[in-house]
C-alpha positions, -999 to 999 in steps of 0.1 A, spaced: 263 263 -49 262 289 -26 276 291 12 242 295 25 232 252 13 267 243 31 257 259 65 258 228 93 236 245 115 245 218 149 276 230 150 278 252 184 294 282 185 314 297 218 307 331 238 325 348 257 316 338 294 325 302 281 359 290 293 387 273 276 377 237 287 342 247 271 359 257 238 380 224 242 352 198 249 331 212 216 361 210 194 365 175 205 333 165 203 329 180 167 360 166 154 371 203 150 396 225 157 381 262 153 352 275 167 337 303 164 330 334 190 300 349 187 287 382 213 248 383 212 248 380 171 281 394 166 309 375 151 344 380 169 362 358 150 377 325 151 395 306 184 412 275 179 431 248 200 461 265 198 448 297 213 435 275 242 470 256 251 494 286 243 473 316 259 456 299 282 469 296 319 441 280 334 414 264 308 389 268 334 387 303 331 364 319 307 374 334 272 365 370 275 394 372 304 418 366 274 439 388 257 434 367 225 440 380 190 419 365 168 418 358 131 386 364 118 377 344 83 342 345 68 317 341 36 286 356 32 257 336 26 254 342 -15 292 335 -20 302 303 -42 315 272 -26 347 283 -47 353 315 -25 342 288 9 374 266 -4 396 297 -10 389 312 22 395 277 44 429 271 24 443 304 27 433 308 67 439 268 71 411 265 89 383 234 99 353 254 95 340 283 78 319 313 98 291 323 72 277 359 80 244 373 69 243 408 48 239 426 81 270 407 88 251 387 118 267 352 128 242 328 108 263 291 108 297 275 100 306 255 71 328 223 80 356 211 63 339 176 58 306 190 40 330 211 15 350 178 3 318 159 0 300 183 -19 333 186 -36 329 150 -46 293 156 -62 303 187 -82 336 169 -97 322 134 -106 347 119 -76 321 91 -70 309 83 -108 323 57 -126 348 61 -148 388 67 -153 409 99 -153 434 115 -174 460 146 -166 473 165 -197 505 188 -193 505 215 -220 516 253 -224 487 276 -216 492 284 -251 481 256 -262 450 247 -242 418 243 -261 387 227 -240 368 220 -275 398 206 -288 405 183 -258 366 170 -257 366 164 -296 391 139 -288 376 127 -261 343 127 -275 355 106 -305 352 74 -289 320 82 -277 328 94 -240 324 122 -226 339 145 -202 324 148 -162 346 169 -153 377 192 -163 396 212 -138 428 234 -145 460 237 -124 493 254 -124 519 237 -102 541 261 -81 573 245 -99 559 243 -133 550 269 -161 530 243 -176 493 241 -173 477 203 -159 445 193 -174 424 174 -150 396 151 -171 370 130 -153 356 105 -180 327 81 -180 349 51 -196 366 27 -172 388 22 -204 406 47 -217 434 34 -239 418 43 -271 415 79 -260 454 80 -244 462 68 -280 443 94 -296 459 120 -273 493 110 -282 489 109 -317 478 147 -314 514 152 -293 491 154 -260 517 150 -231 496 125 -209 516 130 -173 497 106 -157 464 83 -162 440 62 -142 418 35 -153 414 -2 -161 420 -11 -198 405 -44 -214 442 -52 -214 447 -57 -180 414 -73 -177 421 -96 -202 455 -106 -184 431 -111 -150 414 -136 -165 440 -155 -183 460 -155 -147 428 -166 -135 423 -197 -156 460 -204 -147 459 -204 -115 428 -226 -116 444 -252 -139 472 -257 -113 450 -260 -90 428 -289 -106 
């Protein structure tokens, strides 16, 4: 998915003649902490609520009268969503400006739109369970992991990897299209995989809940 598919055209932008009060009002109305500053079609940078509070003696003054050192993060229309996420994370911003090939301002991408899109891309909203494996980088084989999952008639809906800052290990996060992952977990154990975390509902839990409900019904008779 490219940046051009994520642009929110309803989000306004600031002009140099706007005031600090205008900026704060726009941020409050759109629930963001950054707004793009644009002169004609030229993207000048992002102005934040902290910029207003820290550098404006009088928030009713126009932005062009202030000596602001604005950051200027952006992506191009054809950039992938992963690049958008990278820019947003590195700059710690609530919106990501998008420019065309001539570097004219087109619009912004909102953090909540990225979160919603990621939930679809990672199958987070699909029913199933999650297994987090921890292993050495050299031991990582997606084909072997997929073989273990598919041996139980399941499918991997999404697979992502990460290396935590405080670890030399690789974490492999699997979203699987089964609610009960007990047998898959047992197979991973048999192949000596270290399961760091798992999130699922086993048939044992369901049976235990059923027995508890029957017992409570008995007591209420």
